[in-house]
C-alpha positions in Angstrom: -2.1 -10.9 -1.2 -3.0 -7.7 0.1 -0.8 -8.3 2.7 2.2 -9.4 0.5 1.9 -6.5 -1.7 1.8 -4.0 1.3 5.0 -5.6 2.6 6.5 -5.3 -0.8 5.9 -1.6 -1.2 7.7 -0.5 2.3 11.1 -1.4 0.7 10.4 -0.2 -2.8 9.3 3.2 -1.7 12.2 3.5 0.8 14.5 2.5 -2.0 12.7 5.4 -4.5 13.5 7.7 -1.6 16.7 6.6 -1.3 18.1 6.5 -4.8 15.4 8.3 -7.1 14.4 11.3 -4.6 18.1 11.7 -2.8 16.2 11.8 0.8 18.7 11.8 3.4 16.7 12.0 6.5 15.5 8.3 7.9 12.8 9.9 9.4 11.3 11.1 6.3 11.9 7.8 4.3 10.1 5.8 7.1 7.4 8.0 7.2 6.9 8.3 3.4 7.3 4.5 3.0 4.8 3.7 5.8 2.2 6.2 4.4 2.7 4.5 0.8 2.0 0.9 2.3 -0.6 1.9 3.9 -2.4 3.5 1.0 -1.5 0.4 -0.9 -3.6 -2.0 1.9 -6.7 0.4 1.8 -6.6 1.2 -2.0 -6.7 -2.8 -2.5 -9.5 -3.0 0.5 -11.8 -0.9 -1.4 -11.3 -2.4 -4.9 -12.2 -5.4 -3.2 -15.0 -3.9 -1.1 -17.8 -3.7 -4.3 -16.7 -7.2 -5.7 -17.7 -8.8 -2.4 -21.0 -6.6 -1.8 -22.2 -7.9 -5.3 -21.2 -11.4 -4.3 -23.5 -11.0 -1.2 -26.6 -9.6 -3.1 -26.4 -12.5 -5.8 -26.8 -14.9 -3.0 -30.0 -13.2 -1.6 
């Protein structure tokens, strides 16, 4: 699920940069889109981390 959301974030961020923010530079759009995708991946990982730690402690 985490990878799917990351993959979906990239084109959405690209479209936002193109049509909403009117950024014409391809490099700027690329960097912003990749940064958004990486942020989504990291944030989902952080949100899942405490849940996994709680599950590990309950098993002990």
